[in-house]
N, CA, C and O atoms as CSV, one atom per row, in Angstrom:
chain,resi,resn,atom,element,x,y,z
A,1,MET,N,N,-17.904,-29.655,21.034
A,1,MET,CA,C,-16.871,-28.579,20.370
A,1,MET,C,C,-17.195,-28.386,18.716
A,1,MET,O,O,-17.341,-27.313,18.130
A,2,PRO,N,N,-17.247,-29.445,18.271
A,2,PRO,CA,C,-16.673,-29.932,16.600
A,2,PRO,C,C,-17.637,-28.574,15.814
A,2,PRO,O,O,-17.306,-27.628,15.100
A,3,GLN,N,N,-19.062,-29.093,16.415
A,3,GLN,CA,C,-19.743,-28.145,15.359
A,3,GLN,C,C,-19.800,-26.712,15.393
A,3,GLN,O,O,-20.537,-26.104,14.617
A,4,MET,N,N,-19.070,-26.122,16.241
A,4,MET,CA,C,-17.967,-24.239,16.183
A,4,MET,C,C,-17.037,-24.452,15.036
A,4,MET,O,O,-16.428,-23.466,14.622
A,5,MET,N,N,-16.789,-25.982,14.287
A,5,MET,CA,C,-15.195,-25.365,13.597
A,5,MET,C,C,-16.009,-24.349,12.267
A,5,MET,O,O,-15.722,-23.158,12.152
A,6,PRO,N,N,-16.759,-24.853,11.584
A,6,PRO,CA,C,-17.238,-24.174,10.094
A,6,PRO,C,C,-17.002,-22.873,10.631
A,6,PRO,O,O,-15.998,-22.242,10.301
A,7,MET,N,N,-17.780,-22.454,11.372
A,7,MET,CA,C,-18.218,-21.284,11.908
A,7,MET,C,C,-16.640,-20.795,12.211
A,7,MET,O,O,-16.443,-20.026,11.270
A,8,LEU,N,N,-15.924,-20.810,12.676
A,8,LEU,CA,C,-14.344,-20.698,13.141
A,8,LEU,C,C,-13.514,-20.094,11.217
A,8,LEU,O,O,-12.934,-19.105,10.770
A,9,TRP,N,N,-13.784,-20.871,10.924
A,9,TRP,CA,C,-13.614,-21.048,9.678
A,9,TRP,C,C,-13.697,-20.196,9.187
A,9,TRP,O,O,-12.808,-19.371,8.974
A,10,MET,N,N,-15.573,-20.144,8.649
A,10,MET,CA,C,-15.351,-18.810,7.730
A,10,MET,C,C,-15.103,-17.700,8.717
A,10,MET,O,O,-14.679,-16.733,8.085
A,11,MET,N,N,-15.196,-17.421,10.074
A,11,MET,CA,C,-14.760,-16.136,10.499
A,11,MET,C,C,-13.345,-15.909,9.871
A,11,MET,O,O,-13.140,-14.957,9.118
A,12,TYR,N,N,-12.316,-16.867,10.224
A,12,TYR,CA,C,-11.403,-16.631,9.883
A,12,TYR,C,C,-10.670,-16.343,8.042
A,12,TYR,O,O,-9.560,-15.870,7.800
A,13,PHE,N,N,-11.650,-16.779,7.073
A,13,PHE,CA,C,-11.517,-16.506,6.072
A,13,PHE,C,C,-12.541,-15.691,5.350
A,13,PHE,O,O,-12.640,-15.775,4.126
A,14,PHE,N,N,-13.136,-15.080,5.902
A,14,PHE,CA,C,-13.867,-13.807,5.916
A,14,PHE,C,C,-12.559,-12.057,6.530
A,14,PHE,O,O,-12.564,-10.927,6.041
A,15,PHE,N,N,-11.781,-12.545,7.548
A,15,PHE,CA,C,-11.183,-11.126,8.069
A,15,PHE,C,C,-9.580,-11.795,6.796
A,15,PHE,O,O,-8.832,-11.039,6.178
A,16,PHE,N,N,-9.524,-13.308,6.784
A,16,PHE,CA,C,-8.309,-13.133,6.060
A,16,PHE,C,C,-9.014,-11.783,4.192
A,16,PHE,O,O,-8.341,-11.176,3.360
A,17,LEU,N,N,-10.065,-11.879,4.314
A,17,LEU,CA,C,-10.635,-11.304,2.191
A,17,LEU,C,C,-10.751,-9.791,3.484
A,17,LEU,O,O,-10.032,-8.867,3.104
A,18,LEU,N,N,-11.182,-9.614,4.253
A,18,LEU,CA,C,-11.049,-8.095,4.480
A,18,LEU,C,C,-9.912,-7.607,4.168
A,18,LEU,O,O,-9.741,-6.727,3.325
A,19,ILE,N,N,-8.374,-8.570,5.349
A,19,ILE,CA,C,-7.283,-8.134,5.219
A,19,ILE,C,C,-6.706,-7.805,3.481
A,19,ILE,O,O,-6.011,-6.835,3.177
A,20,LEU,N,N,-6.978,-8.396,2.941
A,20,LEU,CA,C,-6.513,-8.848,1.872
A,20,LEU,C,C,-7.580,-7.614,1.072
A,20,LEU,O,O,-7.052,-6.541,0.779
A,21,PHE,N,N,-8.969,-7.816,0.771
A,21,PHE,CA,C,-8.724,-6.368,0.483
A,21,PHE,C,C,-8.465,-4.409,0.296
A,21,PHE,O,O,-8.562,-3.585,-0.613
A,22,PHE,N,N,-8.002,-4.410,2.157
A,22,PHE,CA,C,-7.811,-3.238,2.306
A,22,PHE,C,C,-6.255,-2.985,2.154
A,22,PHE,O,O,-5.762,-1.858,2.109
A,23,TYR,N,N,-5.460,-4.306,2.073
A,23,TYR,CA,C,-3.984,-4.141,0.969
A,23,TYR,C,C,-3.834,-4.294,0.107
A,23,TYR,O,O,-2.699,-4.157,-0.351
A,24,MET,N,N,-4.945,-4.697,-0.709
A,24,MET,CA,C,-5.024,-4.642,-2.137
A,24,MET,C,C,-5.036,-2.991,-2.596
A,24,MET,O,O,-4.129,-2.511,-3.276
A,25,ASN,N,N,-6.102,-2.277,-2.158
A,25,ASN,CA,C,-6.475,-0.880,-1.868
A,25,ASN,C,C,-5.809,0.257,-1.912
A,25,ASN,O,O,-5.912,1.294,-2.566
A,26,LEU,N,N,-4.518,-0.468,-0.400
A,26,LEU,CA,C,-3.876,0.684,-0.206
A,26,LEU,C,C,-2.381,0.278,-0.911
A,26,LEU,O,O,-1.409,0.992,-0.663
A,27,PHE,N,N,-2.222,-1.131,-1.974
A,27,PHE,CA,C,-1.279,-0.935,-3.260
A,27,PHE,C,C,-1.511,0.009,-4.206
A,27,PHE,O,O,-0.708,0.839,-4.632
A,28,PHE,N,N,-2.856,-0.184,-4.573
A,28,PHE,CA,C,-3.143,0.300,-5.943
A,28,PHE,C,C,-3.896,2.166,-5.381
A,28,PHE,O,O,-4.481,3.022,-6.045
A,29,TYR,N,N,-3.555,2.126,-4.149
A,29,TYR,CA,C,-3.782,3.475,-4.126
A,29,TYR,C,C,-2.196,4.585,-4.098
A,29,TYR,O,O,-2.170,5.788,-4.357
A,30,ILE,N,N,-0.970,3.672,-3.688
A,30,ILE,CA,C,0.682,4.061,-3.696
A,30,ILE,C,C,1.078,3.458,-5.134
A,30,ILE,O,O,2.105,3.846,-5.691
A,31,HIS,N,N,0.407,2.697,-5.598
A,31,HIS,CA,C,1.146,2.691,-6.993
A,31,HIS,C,C,0.177,3.333,-8.286
A,31,HIS,O,O,0.265,3.196,-9.506
A,32,ASN,N,N,-0.300,3.712,-7.854
A,32,ASN,CA,C,-0.733,4.791,-8.951
A,32,ASN,C,C,-0.757,5.689,-8.263
A,32,ASN,O,O,-1.028,5.793,-7.067
A,33,PRO,N,N,-0.226,6.985,-9.633
A,33,PRO,CA,C,0.373,8.383,-9.431
A,33,PRO,C,C,-1.097,9.057,-9.544
A,33,PRO,O,O,-1.432,9.559,-8.470
A,34,PHE,N,N,-1.805,9.158,-10.304
A,34,PHE,CA,C,-3.029,9.310,-10.575
A,34,PHE,C,C,-4.116,9.664,-9.323
A,34,PHE,O,O,-4.874,10.529,-8.885
A,35,ILE,N,N,-3.703,8.603,-9.148
A,35,ILE,CA,C,-5.113,8.652,-7.565
A,35,ILE,C,C,-4.558,9.108,-6.324
A,35,ILE,O,O,-5.193,9.673,-5.434
A,36,PHE,N,N,-2.769,8.702,-6.314
A,36,PHE,CA,C,-1.905,9.137,-5.110
A,36,PHE,C,C,-1.944,10.403,-5.087
A,36,PHE,O,O,-2.318,10.867,-4.010
A,37,PHE,N,N,-1.602,11.397,-6.173
A,37,PHE,CA,C,-1.102,12.779,-6.039
A,37,PHE,C,C,-2.310,13.443,-6.080
A,37,PHE,O,O,-2.332,14.638,-5.786
A,38,ASN,N,N,-3.447,12.789,-6.439
A,38,ASN,CA,C,-5.085,13.500,-6.510
A,38,ASN,C,C,-5.542,13.447,-4.717
A,38,ASN,O,O,-6.253,14.211,-4.063
A,39,LYS,N,N,-4.963,12.493,-4.413
A,39,LYS,CA,C,-5.191,12.274,-2.951
A,39,LYS,C,C,-4.470,13.181,-1.726
A,39,LYS,O,O,-4.974,13.442,-0.633
A,40,HIS,N,N,-3.430,13.500,-2.116
A,40,HIS,CA,C,-2.657,14.323,-2.317
A,40,HIS,C,C,-2.885,15.175,-2.196
A,40,HIS,O,O,-2.758,15.722,-1.101
A,41,MET,N,N,-3.449,15.901,-3.468
A,41,MET,CA,C,-3.466,17.356,-3.499
A,41,MET,C,C,-5.170,17.564,-2.644
A,41,MET,O,O,-5.435,18.549,-1.955
A,42,LEU,N,N,-6.103,16.456,-2.889
A,42,LEU,CA,C,-7.297,17.251,-1.835
A,42,LEU,C,C,-6.805,16.754,-0.051
A,42,LEU,O,O,-7.577,17.174,0.811
A,43,LEU,N,N,-5.828,16.076,0.345
A,43,LEU,CA,C,-5.883,16.593,1.631
A,43,LEU,C,C,-5.230,17.244,2.100
A,43,LEU,O,O,-5.416,17.351,3.312
A,44,ASN,N,N,-4.199,17.991,1.553
A,44,ASN,CA,C,-3.766,19.536,1.371
A,44,ASN,C,C,-4.434,20.620,1.395
A,44,ASN,O,O,-4.399,21.605,2.132
A,45,ASP,N,N,-5.328,20.202,0.105
A,45,ASP,CA,C,-7.012,21.540,0.163
A,45,ASP,C,C,-7.461,21.098,1.660
A,45,ASP,O,O,-6.980,21.875,2.485
A,46,LEU,N,N,-8.159,20.187,2.178
A,46,LEU,CA,C,-8.837,20.001,3.269
A,46,LEU,C,C,-8.015,20.635,4.562
A,46,LEU,O,O,-8.639,21.213,5.451
A,47,LYS,N,N,-6.648,20.497,4.605
A,47,LYS,CA,C,-5.676,21.045,5.888
A,47,LYS,C,C,-5.378,22.454,5.265
A,47,LYS,O,O,-4.946,23.145,6.188
A,48,TRP,N,N,-5.411,23.060,4.300
A,48,TRP,CA,C,-4.644,24.915,4.060
A,48,TRP,C,C,-5.809,25.738,3.349
A,48,TRP,O,O,-5.423,26.774,2.809
A,49,ASN,N,N,-7.320,25.422,3.248
A,49,ASN,CA,C,-7.422,25.972,2.412
A,49,ASN,C,C,-9.620,25.285,2.803
A,49,ASN,O,O,-10.589,24.668,2.361
A,50,TRP,N,N,-9.115,26.003,3.809
A,50,TRP,CA,C,-10.750,25.506,3.953
A,50,TRP,C,C,-12.157,25.855,3.917
A,50,TRP,O,O,-12.351,26.879,4.573
A,51,LYS,N,N,-13.418,25.288,3.291
A,51,LYS,CA,C,-14.162,25.414,2.475
A,51,LYS,C,C,-15.489,25.746,2.568
A,51,LYS,O,O,-16.336,26.136,1.765
A,52,TRP,N,N,-15.463,25.459,3.929
A,52,TRP,CA,C,-16.667,25.351,4.421
A,52,TRP,C,C,-17.145,26.338,5.938
A,52,TRP,O,O,-18.279,26.240,6.407
């Protein structure tokens, strides 16, 4: 069973990188007002003004 350990470490490491990537994305979306309000307006537009 020790030959499985590098694969497990790699899986944990990539899982950690994925979590970190999504957390940073969320952080910058919230703390960047331009992107945040753009996203808000886009969501509002999709909700109330159907273009299709």
